[in-house]
C-alpha positions as CSV (number, residue, x, y, z in Angstrom):
1,M,5.0,4.3,-9.0
2,P,4.3,7.4,-6.9
3,T,5.1,10.8,-8.3
4,C,6.1,13.7,-6.1
5,D,3.3,16.3,-5.9
6,N,5.8,19.1,-5.7
7,C,8.6,18.3,-8.2
8,H,6.7,15.6,-10.3
9,N,9.7,13.2,-10.2
10,K,8.7,9.5,-10.2
11,W,10.0,7.5,-7.2
12,N,11.5,4.1,-8.0
13,W,10.3,0.8,-6.4
14,K,13.1,0.7,-3.8
15,Q,12.5,4.3,-2.7
16,T,8.8,3.7,-2.4
17,I,9.2,0.6,-0.2
18,K,11.8,2.3,2.0
19,K,9.7,5.5,2.5
20,T,6.4,3.7,3.1
21,T,7.4,1.0,5.5
22,T,7.8,3.4,8.5
23,L,5.3,4.4,11.1
24,N,5.7,8.0,10.2
25,P,3.1,9.2,7.7
26,V,5.4,11.9,6.4
27,M,7.5,10.8,3.5
28,T,10.3,13.1,2.3
29,C,10.8,13.3,-1.5
30,P,14.3,12.0,-2.3
31,Y,14.6,14.5,-5.2
32,C,13.3,17.8,-3.8
33,G,13.1,17.1,0.0
34,E,9.5,18.2,0.3
35,K,7.1,16.4,2.7
36,Q,4.7,14.0,0.9
37,Y,1.7,12.1,2.3
38,Q,-0.1,9.1,1.0
39,T,-3.6,10.0,-0.3
40,Q,-6.7,8.6,1.4
41,K,-7.8,6.9,-1.8
42,S,-4.3,5.2,-2.0
43,K,-4.6,4.0,1.6
44,T,-8.0,2.5,0.8
45,K,-6.6,0.6,-2.2
46,I,-3.7,-0.8,-0.1
47,G,-6.2,-1.9,2.5
48,F,-8.1,-3.9,0.0
49,L,-4.9,-5.4,-1.4
50,T,-3.9,-6.5,2.1
51,T,-7.0,-8.6,2.4
52,I,-5.8,-10.7,-0.6
53,V,-2.9,-12.0,1.5
54,L,-5.6,-13.3,3.9
55,L,-7.4,-15.1,1.1
56,P,-6.1,-18.6,2.1
57,L,-8.0,-18.2,5.4
58,L,-11.3,-17.8,3.6
59,L,-10.5,-20.7,1.3
60,Q,-10.0,-22.9,4.4
61,I,-13.4,-21.8,5.7
62,F,-15.4,-22.6,2.6
63,F,-13.4,-25.5,1.1
64,D,-11.6,-28.4,2.6
65,M,-8.1,-27.8,1.4
66,P,-4.8,-29.3,2.6
67,G,-2.9,-27.2,5.2
68,A,0.4,-27.4,3.3
69,F,-1.3,-25.9,0.2
70,L,-2.7,-23.1,2.2
71,L,0.6,-22.4,4.0
72,S,2.3,-22.2,0.6
73,L,-0.1,-19.6,-0.6
74,F,0.8,-17.1,2.2
75,P,4.4,-16.4,0.9
76,I,3.3,-16.3,-2.7
77,L,0.5,-13.8,-2.0
78,T,2.8,-11.8,0.2
79,V,5.4,-11.5,-2.6
80,I,2.6,-10.4,-5.0
81,F,1.5,-7.8,-2.4
82,I,5.0,-6.4,-2.1
83,L,5.5,-6.3,-5.8
84,L,2.2,-4.5,-6.5
85,Y,2.2,-2.2,-3.4
86,P,4.4,0.6,-4.9
87,F,2.2,0.9,-8.0
88,L,-0.9,1.7,-5.9
89,I,0.7,4.5,-3.9
90,K,-0.3,8.1,-4.8
91,L,1.2,11.1,-3.1
92,S,-0.1,14.5,-2.1
93,S,1.6,17.6,-0.6
94,R,-1.0,17.8,2.2
95,E,-2.2,15.2,4.6
96,E,-5.7,13.9,4.1
97,Y,-8.0,12.5,6.7
98,I,-11.1,10.4,6.5
99,N,-14.1,12.7,6.4
100,F,-16.9,10.9,8.2
101,S,-19.3,13.9,8.0
102,K,-21.6,14.3,5.0
103,D,-21.3,18.2,4.9
104,K,-18.4,19.8,3.3
């Protein structure tokens, strides 16, 4: 579960889902009220986890599988994604951006 970078309190699962499912990248800590941002490394992990939900599409391309089986995989993988999602979130007090340049 994510931990506030300011007050070091651990957010619970419900708070994490509620704070991260908005379009606003700023998340306010429910304990201290400070602004928190998801780290770039955390965003990358979530991106890879999202591709797991699309796994049935790859299975359909490479293997001849029944459509009912593949359609039943989508809700199962979505639930697994939602359950694992909060455990991959890491927070920071400052907003991070992708650095495309090699020099620092």
